[in-house]
N, C-alpha and C positions, 0 to 999 in steps of 0.2 A: 612418641618420643621414647628413645632407649634410655633405660636407667641403669647406671653402673655404680656399684659400691666399691670403694677403695679404702683399705685400712693400712696406715703407715705405722709400723711398730719400731720406735726408736726413742731413746731417752734424750737425744740431743735435739733441742728445739730448733737450732739453726739448720740442721740437716732436714728436719721435717718441713720447715718453711721453704727451703730451697727446692725440695721435691714438689711441694704445693705450687710454688711459683713456676716450675717447669711445666706443670699441667696448665696453669692459667695462661701461659704465653705460647701455647702450642696451636692456637687457632683451630681447636676442635669444633666439630659440627654443632650448630646451634640447636639441633634436634636431640643432642645428648645431654642428659641430666646426670651430673656426677655428684655423688655424696662421698666426701672424704673425711674419714675419722682418724683419730690419733690415739695410740696406746703407748705410753712411755715405759711399760714394764711387761714381763711375762704374765703377771697376775692380771693386769688390765686387759691384756691380749685375750686371755681365756674368757673373761667376762664378755668381751666384745663379740666372741664367736657365736653368740646366740643370733647374730645378724648374718645373713647370707652375703658374703663378700665375693665380688668377681675377681679382684686382685688384692693380694696382700704383699706389701713391701716390708721385708723383715730384716732387721739388722742381726748380724751374727752374734754380736755381743750386746746383750741387754740385761738390765737388772731383774732380779726375781720379783721385787716389789718396787713401787714408786719411791723415788728418793734414796734408794739403796744403790750400792756400787754395781756397775755393769760387770757381767761375768762372761768370759769366752764360752762359746758353744751352746749357750742357752737358746740361741736362735735355732740350732739343730734340734734341741729338745722340744721347741715349740712346734716344729714340723711333725715330730712324733706324736705330739698331743693331738694334732688335727687328725692324723691317720687312725689313732687308737681309740678315740672317743666317738662312739656311734651317734651320739646326740649332737655333734657339732657339724656345721656345714663345711664342706671341702671347697676352697676357692678354685676358680678356673685356672688361675696362674699365681705362682708364688715367686717373687723376686727376692733372693737372699743376697744381702749386701754386707760388705765389710770395709772398714777404713783402717784396719789394723796395719801398723807399720812393722812388719816382721819379715823373717827370711822367706825366700821363695819356696823352700821345701815345706814349710808349715802351711803356706797358702795352698800349695798343691795338694797337701793332705786334706785340708778343709774342702777343697773343690771336689776331690774324689768322694769324700763322705757325703757331701750334699748331693752329688750326682747319683749316688746309690739310692737316695730318697726321691729321685726324679726331679730335682731342683738344681738350677745352675747358680753357682756363687759368682757374683760380680765384685770386682774391686771398685769401691765407690769412687775413688779419685782417679786411678789409672785408667779405668774402663768407662769413665763417666760419659763420654760422647757416644760410644757404642751402646752402652746400657740405656741411656736416656732416649736415644732414637728407637731402640727396640721396645722400650716401655711405652712410648707414645704410639708406636705402631701397633702394639698389642691392644691398647685402648680403642684405636680405630677399628681393628679387626673385630673386637667384641661388640662394638657399636653396630657395625655392619651385620654381624651375625644376629644380634637382637632385633634389628629392624627387619631383617629377612624373615625371621620367625613371626614377627608381628604382622607381616603381610598376610599370613595364613589364618589369623585369628578371626573369629566372628563374634557378633554381639548376641545373635539369636540363632539357635539351631532347631530346625524342624525335622523330626524323625518320623517316618512312616513305617508300619510293620511289614508291608509288602510292596513290591515294585508296582503292583496294580494301583495301590493307594497313592504312591509317589507320582504315577502318571496322571491320576485323577487330580491330584493337587496342582500339578503343573498345568493341566487343562483348565481348571476352574479358577486358578489364581489370577489376580489382576496385575501381578508383578511381572517385570521384564527380567527373565532369567538368562544367565550366561553359564557356560560349562567351565568348571575348574579342572584343569588338566594336569595337576601335580600329583594325583593319585591314580593308580591303575586298578586298585582292588575294589573300588566301588565308585558309583557315579555321584557327583556332587554338583548341584546347581547353586549359583550365587546371585543375590540381588542386593541392591542398596536401597533401603527404605528410610527416608528422612535422616540420612547420615549413618544409619545402622547397617552393618553387614549381616545379611540373613543367608544361611545355608540350608538347603533341602537335600536330604539323603534318605535312602530306604535301607532297612535291615535286610540282609541277604538270606535270612533263614528264620522260620517261625520259632516261637518259644521264648520263655522267660530267660533262660540261660544265654541264648544268643543275644537277646535284647540288652541284658545287663552288661555283657562283655563288650558289645558294640557301643553302647552308651558311654561306658568308661573310656574306651579307646578314643572316641570322638571328643570327649571332654578334654583329655590330655593333649590331643592334637590342636584343638581350636579354642579352648578356654572360654566357652560361651557364658553370657550372663543369664540367659534363659534357654531352657530346652522345652520345646513343645513336642510331646509324643502324641500323634494324632492318627486317626484311621477309623476302621469299622469295628463294631462289636455286636454281640447278640443280646437282646433285651431279656430281662428276667421278669420285671413287673413295672407297672406304672409308666411305661414308655411305649412309643410306637415308632414306626419307620421314619427315619430322618431326624428324630430327636437327638440332641447332643447332650452327652453326659460328661461333666467335669468331675473326675475322680477326686473325692476328698478323703477316701479311705481305700486302700488296696491290699490284697493278701493273696497267698497261694492256697487255693481251696483243696489242694492235694496234700497239704502239710499235716502230718499227724502220725499215728502209730496203729499198726494192726495187732489186735489180740485175738489169736486164732482167726475166726472169720468175721470179727467185728472191727471196724475202723473208728478210732477215736480221733476227732479233729483237734488240731493244735495250731491254728493259724497265727502267724505273726503279722501284725498290721503296720503298714506305713501310712502316713497322713500328709495331706496337703498343708503347706505352711499357712498358718492361721491368718497372718497379715496379708498374704497374697490372696487368700480366699476372699477376704473383705474387699480388697482392691478389685478383684474380678467381678464380684457382685455389684460393686458401685459402677463399674464400666457398663454392665448389662442394662442399667437403667436407660442408657442411650441407644440400645440396640433395637433395630426393627427389621422385619423381613421385607425384602424387595418385592413389591406387588407385581412387578413386570415378569417375575419368574413363572407366574401361573400359566400352565399349559406347556411348559418346556420340558417336563420330565414325564416318562410313561412307564407303566408296569409291564409285566411279561405278556399281558393280554392287549397291550397297546392302548390301555386306558390312561388318560392324563392323571397324574398324581397331584392331589391338592397340596399346595405349598402352605403348610401350617404345622410347623414343628416347634417343640418346646425345648428349653434348656434347663437341665437339672444338675444340681450338685449332689453327689451321692456315692455309695460304695460300688466299686468294680472288683470282681473276683477273677483271678487269673489261674489258669491251669494248663497242663501240657497237651491237651487234646481239644479238637473242635467238638462242641456240644450240640447235638441235634436230638435231644431227648428231653421231653417235658418232665419226666420223672427225676432225672438227674438234676436238671435245672432247678426244679422246685425243692429238691432235697438240700441243695446248697443254700438256698434262701432260708429254708426251715431250720436247718441244723447249725448254720454258721453265722448268718446275719440277716435278720428279717427285713432289713431295709435295702438289701442288695438290688441294684438296678440293672446290672449288665455283667456279662462274662466276656473275657478275651483271653489271649494266650501270652501277652507280653507286659502289660502295664506294671504288674508287681516288680518285674525285673528292672524296669526303668526307675521306679521309686527306690528299690533296694540299692541300685548302683549309685544313686544320688546320696543315699544315706552313708554308704561306704566312702564315697569321694569326700564327704564331710567338708564341703566348701560352703560356708554360711552365706556367701554372696550369690551362689547358684540357686536359681528358682526353677522348679520342675512343674510343668502343667501337662497333665494327661487329659486329653480331650477326644472323646470317641463318639461316633455317630451310629445309631441303630440301623442295621441293614437286614436283620432277621430277628426271630423271636426265640432262638436257642432251642427249637423243637423240630419235629419232623416236617414242618412246613417250610424249612429253610430253602430259600431260592435266591436267584441273582437279580430279581426284578427291581429291587430298591437300592442296589449298590451305587449306581451312578448318582441318584438323588441324595443318598446319605453322604456320598463323597463330596458333593457340593456343600452340604451343610457344615461338615467339619472344616472344609477349606475356608469357607466364608467367615466362620466364627473365629478361626485361628488368625486370619488376617485382621479381623476387627480388634482382637486383643492386642496384636502387635502394633497396630496403629495407635491404640490408647496407651500402651506401655511407653511409647516414645514421648 
């Protein structure tokens, strides 16, 4: 349903009611929700502008305060107020009206002055038929525009760090995916899960900066309620191949300062929402591993991988390079967080993007599977198995979130 907010600024109650009646009798689409407010003075108009209005209908002559005398040109001053105050919302459309009974030259002067502000002045009585048709037409236009944008929204956005992980998610997912063709710069798959629209997309470049920018861009495009960032990671301790780690703390392990040849760490930590963490833990009480998977995954020596993975909540540290060194891996744990479970290159960027977006309704879940041990034994042998585990657990959470 499209929501449109309209503010009518006029001290004459009769005119306000006539405009309201015009809207009521226009057979607008039932999918349109209209909120119509009234401000009888410039003072009340300013207070109302803390709300984001799509359309403002503004009389040229309005009183400065309620119950005071209307003054010519205060309507023009109201437009200046919108433009000059950075804290106020700018409406998509402003209709400036006048019912002044004055000479044509004065009206022409007002029309020119309003035109310089990007607003057309309508004569309320003489132009009523043309103005009213245009006004209702503008509402229908904004309704269609809002509904068209809404078609592209999603409830749940799944982001993978690499195209390989994207393809694995697609392979192991039980969802039926369709391709969205309204973007050319990246591939998006869409599915409908219990009435929720789910999008799957891969970041096109490794690293925290790319992840943060990409996540922010996708949020503003699709306004998801949940973002799952999922994929592979390297274990630091207490984890083995296929284990799934849900990040409850994340930071950039490269953050700090060099003093000569000594590096002093100064990590800034982002945290998983506490209530969301409690909810996910509760869901996991009903999770079980499918026993039919036994014997379906193999390591690099073609030995069957035993299907027996664990699920952990714990810290994931992010950095700008792939780590294949036991010394570096252990130093991060020793010097920055003794409970560190895994390393990756993007998770902190996703958390940081959510922090900056600052949408209290947005929930971020970083969920990574162990495919290597962040040391010189790094290989490809467990990537497919680990990809199955992060896909399966992501789908499990989505099912329960519904």
